[in-house]
C-alpha positions as CSV (number, residue, x, y, z in Angstrom):
1,M,148.8,142.3,63.0
2,K,149.8,144.5,60.2
3,G,150.1,148.3,60.1
4,H,150.6,151.0,57.6
5,W,151.5,154.7,57.5
6,Q,148.3,156.6,57.9
7,H,149.4,160.2,58.7
8,P,152.6,161.8,60.0
9,N,152.5,160.4,63.5
10,Q,150.3,157.4,63.6
11,A,149.9,154.0,61.9
12,V,147.1,151.6,62.4
13,G,146.3,148.0,61.7
14,K,143.5,145.6,62.5
15,D,143.1,145.6,66.4
16,C,146.5,147.4,66.6
17,N,147.7,151.0,66.8
18,L,151.2,152.4,66.7
19,A,152.1,156.1,67.3
20,T,155.6,157.3,66.2
21,N,158.0,160.2,66.4
22,V,161.1,160.6,64.3
23,L,164.1,162.6,65.5
24,E,167.2,163.4,63.4
25,V,170.5,163.8,65.3
26,A,173.8,164.2,63.5
27,G,172.4,162.6,60.4
28,H,171.0,159.6,62.2
29,H,167.2,158.9,62.4
30,F,165.7,157.7,65.7
31,L,162.2,156.4,65.7
32,S,160.3,156.2,69.0
33,W,157.0,154.4,69.2
34,N,154.2,153.5,71.5
35,G,151.6,151.0,70.5
36,Y,149.1,148.5,71.6
37,C,147.6,145.3,70.2
38,H,144.5,143.8,71.9
39,S,145.0,146.3,74.7
40,Q,148.6,145.0,75.3
41,Q,150.7,148.2,75.4
42,R,154.3,148.3,74.2
43,A,156.9,151.0,73.7
44,G,160.4,151.3,72.4
45,W,162.7,153.0,70.0
46,A,164.8,152.1,67.0
47,I,167.8,153.5,65.2
48,G,168.7,152.9,61.6
49,S,166.2,150.8,59.7
50,H,165.1,147.8,61.6
51,D,164.5,146.8,65.2
52,E,162.5,144.2,67.1
53,I,161.4,144.9,70.6
54,A,158.8,143.2,72.8
55,G,157.1,141.3,70.0
56,T,157.0,144.2,67.6
57,E,159.0,144.4,64.4
58,L,159.3,147.6,62.5
59,E,161.2,148.9,59.5
60,F,161.7,152.5,58.5
61,A,163.8,154.3,56.0
62,F,164.0,157.7,54.4
63,L,163.9,157.7,50.6
64,D,163.8,161.0,48.8
65,G,162.8,162.7,52.0
66,V,159.8,160.5,52.6
67,L,159.4,158.2,55.6
68,H,158.6,154.7,54.6
69,L,157.4,152.8,57.7
70,S,156.3,149.2,58.2
71,F,155.5,147.5,61.5
72,C,154.3,144.2,62.7
73,M,152.8,143.5,66.1
74,S,152.2,140.0,67.2
75,D,148.8,139.0,68.5
76,P,149.3,138.3,72.3
77,L,146.1,136.3,72.3
78,R,147.6,133.6,70.0
79,A,150.2,131.2,71.2
80,S,152.2,131.1,67.9
81,R,153.6,134.4,66.9
82,S,154.7,133.0,63.5
83,T,151.1,132.4,62.5
84,S,149.7,135.7,63.6
85,C,152.2,138.3,62.7
86,E,151.9,139.9,59.2
87,V,153.7,142.8,57.7
88,G,152.3,145.9,56.0
89,S,153.5,149.2,54.7
90,H,152.8,152.3,52.8
91,S,154.8,154.5,50.4
92,T,153.6,158.1,49.7
93,R,155.4,158.6,46.4
94,S,154.2,156.1,43.8
95,S,151.2,155.5,41.7
96,V,151.5,151.9,42.8
97,S,151.9,151.2,46.6
98,A,155.4,150.2,47.6
99,A,156.5,146.9,49.1
100,P,157.7,146.8,52.7
101,Y,161.2,148.2,52.7
102,W,163.0,145.0,53.8
103,K,161.1,143.0,51.2
104,R,162.4,145.1,48.2
105,D,164.2,142.5,46.2
106,V,163.1,140.3,43.3
107,A,160.4,138.2,44.8
108,F,160.8,135.2,42.6
109,D,163.6,132.7,42.4
110,F,163.7,131.0,39.0
111,N,166.1,128.4,40.4
112,S,163.7,127.1,43.0
113,Q,160.2,128.2,41.9
114,K,158.2,127.3,38.9
115,V,156.3,129.9,36.9
116,H,152.6,129.0,36.6
117,G,151.0,131.8,34.7
118,T,148.6,133.1,32.2
119,N,148.7,135.9,29.7
120,L,146.4,138.9,29.9
121,G,146.4,139.1,26.1
122,G,144.1,141.3,24.1
123,W,143.9,144.0,26.8
124,L,146.6,146.6,26.4
125,V,147.4,145.5,22.9
126,L,144.3,144.6,20.8
127,E,144.1,141.2,19.0
128,P,141.1,140.8,16.7
129,W,140.6,137.1,17.5
130,I,140.5,137.8,21.2
131,T,138.0,140.6,21.1
132,P,136.4,140.4,17.7
133,S,133.4,142.6,18.7
134,I,135.7,145.7,18.5
135,F,136.6,144.9,14.9
136,Q,133.2,143.6,13.7
137,A,131.8,147.0,14.5
138,Q,134.1,148.6,12.0
139,D,134.6,148.2,8.2
140,G,136.9,145.5,6.9
141,S,139.9,147.7,6.6
142,V,140.3,147.9,10.4
143,V,142.4,144.8,11.2
144,D,144.6,145.8,14.2
145,E,145.1,148.5,16.8
146,Y,147.1,150.6,14.3
147,T,144.3,150.9,11.8
148,L,141.7,151.2,14.5
149,T,143.4,154.4,15.8
150,Q,144.2,155.5,12.3
151,K,140.7,155.2,10.8
152,V,138.1,155.3,13.5
153,P,137.3,158.7,15.0
154,D,135.9,157.3,18.2
155,A,139.0,155.0,18.8
156,A,140.0,156.7,22.0
157,N,136.6,156.0,23.6
158,I,136.5,152.5,22.2
159,L,139.9,151.8,23.8
160,R,139.1,153.4,27.1
161,R,135.9,151.3,27.4
162,H,137.9,148.2,26.6
163,W,140.7,149.0,29.0
164,D,138.1,149.7,31.7
165,T,136.2,146.4,31.3
166,W,138.4,143.7,29.8
167,V,140.5,143.2,33.0
168,S,139.6,143.9,36.6
169,L,140.6,143.0,40.2
170,A,138.2,140.1,39.9
171,D,140.3,138.5,37.1
172,F,143.4,138.6,39.3
173,Q,141.4,137.1,42.2
174,R,140.2,134.3,39.9
175,I,143.6,133.6,38.5
176,A,145.2,133.5,41.9
177,G,142.3,131.4,43.2
178,A,143.0,128.8,40.5
179,G,146.6,128.3,41.8
180,F,148.5,130.5,39.3
181,N,151.3,132.7,40.5
182,T,152.1,134.9,37.5
183,V,150.5,137.1,34.9
184,R,152.3,138.2,31.8
185,I,151.0,141.5,30.6
186,P,151.5,142.4,27.0
187,I,151.8,146.2,26.3
188,G,152.8,148.3,23.3
189,Y,155.6,150.8,23.1
190,W,153.0,153.5,22.4
191,A,151.8,153.2,26.0
192,F,155.0,155.0,26.9
193,E,155.9,157.1,23.9
194,K,154.7,157.3,20.3
195,Y,157.0,156.9,17.3
196,P,156.8,159.8,14.8
197,G,153.8,159.4,12.6
198,D,152.0,157.0,14.9
199,P,148.2,157.1,15.1
200,Y,148.1,155.1,18.3
201,I,146.2,156.3,21.4
202,M,148.2,156.6,24.6
203,G,146.8,155.7,28.0
204,A,147.4,152.0,28.6
205,Q,150.2,152.7,31.1
206,D,147.7,153.8,33.7
207,Y,146.1,150.3,33.4
208,L,149.4,148.6,33.8
209,D,149.8,150.4,37.0
210,K,146.3,149.2,38.1
211,A,147.3,145.7,37.2
212,I,150.4,145.8,39.3
213,D,148.4,147.0,42.3
214,W,145.8,144.2,41.7
215,A,148.7,141.7,41.4
216,R,150.1,142.8,44.7
217,Q,146.7,142.6,46.4
218,T,146.2,139.0,45.2
219,G,149.8,137.7,45.6
220,L,150.5,137.4,41.8
221,K,153.7,138.2,40.1
222,V,153.9,140.3,37.0
223,W,155.9,140.0,33.8
224,I,155.9,143.3,31.8
225,D,156.0,142.2,28.2
226,L,156.8,144.7,25.5
227,H,154.5,143.2,22.8
228,G,154.8,145.7,20.0
229,A,157.7,147.7,18.5
230,P,157.6,150.5,15.9
231,L,157.0,149.4,12.3
232,S,156.3,145.9,13.7
233,Q,158.8,143.3,14.7
234,N,157.0,140.4,13.1
235,G,154.1,141.7,10.9
236,F,151.5,140.1,13.2
237,D,148.5,142.0,14.4
238,N,149.6,141.3,18.0
239,S,152.5,143.7,17.4
240,G,150.0,146.5,17.0
241,Q,150.4,146.7,13.2
242,R,149.7,143.9,10.7
243,T,152.0,144.1,7.7
244,S,153.7,141.9,5.2
245,T,156.8,144.0,5.5
246,P,157.8,144.3,9.2
247,A,160.5,147.0,9.4
248,W,161.5,147.1,13.0
249,T,165.4,147.5,13.2
250,S,165.3,149.8,10.2
251,G,166.3,153.4,10.8
252,D,166.2,154.4,14.4
253,T,163.4,152.0,15.4
254,A,165.5,149.7,17.6
255,T,167.1,152.7,19.3
256,F,163.7,154.2,19.9
257,T,162.4,150.9,21.4
258,N,165.3,150.8,23.8
259,H,164.5,154.3,24.8
260,V,161.1,152.9,25.8
261,I,162.7,150.0,27.6
262,A,164.7,152.5,29.6
263,Q,161.5,154.2,30.6
264,I,160.0,150.9,31.7
265,A,163.1,150.0,33.7
266,N,163.4,153.3,35.4
267,K,159.8,153.0,36.6
268,Y,159.2,149.3,37.1
269,A,162.6,147.8,37.8
270,V,163.2,149.9,40.9
271,Q,163.3,148.2,44.3
272,S,159.8,149.3,45.3
273,Y,158.3,147.2,42.5
274,Q,160.5,144.1,42.8
275,D,158.1,142.3,45.2
276,V,155.6,142.1,42.3
277,V,157.3,142.9,39.0
278,V,159.6,139.9,38.6
279,A,160.5,140.2,34.9
280,I,160.7,142.7,32.1
281,Q,160.5,141.3,28.6
282,L,162.5,143.3,26.0
283,L,160.3,142.3,23.1
284,N,157.7,139.7,22.1
285,E,158.3,137.4,19.0
286,P,160.8,139.3,16.8
287,L,160.7,137.4,13.5
288,L,164.4,137.1,12.9
289,S,163.9,135.9,9.3
290,N,161.7,138.8,8.3
291,I,163.0,141.9,9.9
292,P,165.7,144.0,8.1
293,G,168.5,143.6,10.7
294,G,167.8,139.9,11.4
295,R,169.5,138.3,14.4
296,A,172.5,140.7,14.5
297,A,170.3,143.7,15.0
298,T,168.1,141.9,17.5
299,E,171.1,140.8,19.5
300,Q,172.3,144.4,19.7
301,Y,168.9,145.5,20.8
302,Y,168.7,142.8,23.4
303,R,172.1,143.7,24.8
304,E,171.3,147.4,25.0
305,G,167.9,146.6,26.6
306,F,169.6,144.3,29.2
307,N,172.0,147.1,30.0
308,N,169.2,149.6,30.4
309,V,167.5,147.3,33.0
310,R,170.8,146.6,34.8
311,K,171.5,150.3,35.2
312,V,168.5,150.2,37.5
313,S,168.5,146.9,39.2
314,S,168.8,143.1,39.1
315,T,165.2,142.6,37.9
316,P,165.2,139.5,35.6
317,V,165.3,140.3,31.9
318,V,163.4,138.2,29.4
319,F,164.1,137.9,25.7
320,H,162.2,135.9,23.1
321,D,164.1,133.3,21.1
322,G,163.0,134.8,17.8
323,F,161.6,131.4,16.8
324,A,165.1,129.9,16.9
325,P,166.1,127.0,19.2
326,P,166.9,128.6,22.6
327,Q,170.3,126.8,22.5
328,M,171.3,129.1,19.6
329,W,171.4,131.9,22.2
330,N,173.9,130.0,24.3
331,G,176.8,132.3,25.3
332,F,174.7,135.4,24.8
333,L,173.7,137.3,27.9
334,S,174.8,134.3,30.0
335,P,177.3,134.1,32.8
336,T,180.1,133.6,30.3
337,D,179.1,136.8,28.6
338,N,180.4,139.5,31.0
339,N,178.7,137.6,33.8
340,A,175.2,138.5,32.7
341,Q,172.8,137.2,35.4
342,N,169.0,136.9,35.8
343,V,168.2,136.3,32.1
344,V,165.2,134.3,30.9
345,V,164.7,132.9,27.4
346,D,161.0,133.0,26.4
347,H,160.0,130.2,24.1
348,H,156.5,129.7,22.6
349,E,155.0,126.3,21.8
350,Y,152.1,126.1,19.3
351,Q,151.0,123.2,17.2
352,I,148.6,124.9,14.8
353,F,150.3,127.4,12.5
354,S,151.2,125.0,9.6
355,N,149.4,122.6,7.3
356,D,151.3,119.7,8.9
357,F,150.0,120.6,12.4
358,A,146.5,121.0,11.0
359,A,146.6,117.5,9.7
360,M,147.5,115.9,13.1
361,Q,145.3,113.7,15.2
362,P,145.0,114.4,18.9
363,Y,147.4,111.5,19.8
364,E,149.9,112.9,17.3
365,H,149.8,116.3,19.1
366,R,150.7,114.5,22.3
367,Q,153.5,112.6,20.7
368,F,154.9,115.9,19.3
369,V,154.9,117.3,22.8
370,C,157.2,114.5,23.9
371,N,159.3,114.3,20.8
372,N,159.9,118.1,20.5
373,V,160.9,118.9,24.1
374,A,164.6,118.3,23.5
375,S,164.7,120.8,20.7
376,Y,164.1,123.7,23.1
377,S,165.1,122.4,26.5
378,Q,168.5,120.7,26.3
379,N,172.0,122.1,26.5
380,R,171.0,125.6,27.3
381,D,172.8,128.1,29.6
382,K,169.9,130.3,30.7
383,W,166.6,130.0,32.4
384,L,163.8,128.9,30.1
385,V,160.1,129.7,30.4
386,I,157.3,128.6,28.0
387,G,155.8,132.1,27.8
388,E,152.9,131.1,25.5
389,W,151.2,127.9,24.8
390,T,147.6,126.7,24.2
391,A,145.1,123.9,24.5
392,A,144.1,124.5,20.9
393,M,144.8,121.8,18.3
394,T,143.1,123.7,15.5
395,D,143.4,127.3,14.1
396,C,139.6,127.5,14.0
397,A,139.4,130.6,16.3
398,A,137.9,133.3,14.1
399,A,140.5,135.8,13.0
400,L,143.3,133.9,14.6
401,N,145.4,134.1,11.5
402,G,144.4,137.7,10.9
403,Y,141.1,139.6,10.7
404,G,139.3,138.4,7.5
405,I,141.7,135.4,7.0
406,G,140.4,131.8,7.2
407,A,141.7,128.7,9.0
408,R,144.0,125.9,7.8
409,Y,141.9,123.3,9.6
410,D,138.8,123.9,7.5
411,G,140.7,124.8,4.3
412,T,139.7,128.5,4.2
413,F,143.3,129.7,4.7
414,P,145.1,130.4,1.4
415,G,147.0,127.3,0.3
416,S,145.6,124.9,2.9
417,T,143.7,121.6,2.6
418,K,140.5,121.0,4.6
419,R,141.1,118.6,7.5
420,G,137.9,119.0,9.3
421,S,135.1,121.4,10.2
422,C,135.4,124.4,12.4
423,E,131.6,124.6,12.8
424,N,131.4,123.5,16.5
425,V,134.9,124.1,17.7
426,N,134.2,127.7,18.9
427,F,131.0,126.6,20.7
428,I,132.1,124.9,23.9
429,E,128.6,123.7,24.8
430,T,128.7,121.5,21.7
431,W,132.0,119.8,22.6
432,S,131.7,116.0,23.0
433,Q,133.3,114.3,26.0
434,T,135.8,112.7,23.6
435,F,136.8,116.2,22.4
436,K,137.3,117.5,25.9
437,D,139.2,114.4,27.0
438,D,141.6,114.7,24.0
439,M,142.2,118.4,24.9
440,R,142.7,117.5,28.6
441,Q,145.3,114.9,27.7
442,Y,147.1,117.5,25.4
443,V,147.1,120.0,28.2
444,E,148.4,117.5,30.8
445,A,151.2,116.4,28.4
446,Q,152.3,119.9,28.0
447,L,152.1,120.7,31.7
448,D,154.2,117.6,32.6
449,V,156.9,118.4,30.0
450,F,157.1,122.1,30.9
451,E,157.3,121.3,34.6
452,L,160.2,118.9,34.0
453,Y,162.2,120.7,31.4
454,S,161.8,124.4,32.0
455,Q,161.4,127.0,34.7
456,G,157.6,127.1,34.1
457,W,154.9,128.2,31.7
458,I,152.4,130.9,31.0
459,F,149.2,129.9,29.2
460,W,147.7,132.0,26.4
461,N,145.1,133.3,27.1
462,F,143.2,134.1,30.3
463,K,139.9,134.6,28.4
464,T,138.5,135.4,24.9
465,E,135.2,136.5,23.6
466,A,134.5,133.5,21.4
467,S,137.5,131.2,21.2
468,P,137.1,128.6,24.0
469,E,140.1,126.4,22.9
470,W,142.2,129.4,24.0
471,D,140.1,130.5,27.0
472,L,141.6,129.5,30.4
473,Y,138.4,130.4,32.3
474,R,136.1,128.3,30.1
475,L,138.6,125.4,30.1
476,L,138.7,125.5,33.8
477,D,134.9,125.5,34.0
478,V,134.5,122.4,31.8
479,G,137.4,120.5,33.4
480,V,139.8,120.6,30.5
481,F,142.4,122.6,32.5
482,P,143.4,120.7,35.6
483,Q,142.3,121.9,39.1
484,P,144.4,121.8,41.1
485,L,147.1,122.4,38.5
486,N,148.9,119.1,39.4
487,D,145.7,117.0,39.1
488,R,146.0,114.4,36.3
489,R,143.2,112.3,34.9
490,F,145.3,110.5,32.4
491,G,148.6,108.7,32.5
492,R,151.8,110.3,31.4
493,A,151.9,110.9,27.6
494,C,155.7,110.7,27.6
495,S,157.9,107.8,28.6
496,F,160.5,110.0,30.4
């Protein structure tokens, strides 16, 4: 039975009660306790931080002058203590409840566990194609979160309503119930501090804190993903600011971004979060070929960001490959590089953002899954996770290529050739069984490859307003995404 700190001298749990007294003698803390569980009374004392007496485990420690207490009392009415004894705790100094003291270590082993996750995209960083209703209510000049906050007087209320409603505890329950173990949470730098001249609205950090609490309640792990950097690291609207001239790494932008990383690390990489926050991503999708400093400046930023996290703890650090083969990062932030440990390379796999991909048939998409895996999985010296991927084989999702920009698949994107119609793609009720089977086979092929050749995967996205190819919930509902996750309706697409 689990218990938690309730007031200065008593802790209670279901059917259990534990009263305590703390005495300090010559710098040592002694904890005396008297408790009962199902009317079975026990008593004892402990010195230091952990003791086990008469079927009761308890842990206590003083951190910053605050007593952190956890206890566990076995149920005497059950024969097997291992199946009846749970652990609980409480911390009085955090906006997010703390883990039991003895559990405060990174609660995910990338060597032995696979990441099975989904992204909470479009929540703390807006993306027009995920929530088009926000943008359809504005004039056509509002194309991203930057212009929304710059041009719309009511932007603060719009964002607050969105933050309040787009994600809730029920989402975490549904994700966990479907067998997932991780959520990746994109967030912009402006949630922590605004860059000079920014129009952005702050406030998203409070919702990240809520998400971490919900994750802890539901047993999910969290990746904190810095999704946007000042002046944009890629020019995409998902960086916060859509622009043809991304300028991150110019001026002091990289230094500023690392100042934000230090804030994230100082808050979320501490031990009391390591049971749930299992990775901090330094930046999403820096486009090395388009930013002023290119790879050299990005490397420097990554190294400084890694060091900022390591000043705090061993929480794993994630960096995106910058759309370069992950092997190109061999020797960088690896054990041969000043013994850097707990580093993950984030690689994204999409087969939609080119005219060649738009021309592919479903079987060709599956073949590409098999043929392409070596390009990102072989001869690497760090952990690899596919941090974004999709069931979509078209770019038909409205505003996917940018608000007001068309699709390659139907020829409405500049310079593209029509390959088919997008008319029914975004209406899941019109999908034929053949269309669903093709998509299911594509999903299964990716799952099989990612399981074999990486430390796991994180699907993009958990839900959308109107883009079912990308919508995990709707794909689960119609049987396109496997349930359980290892269920397979079709044979292996790849020969290996």
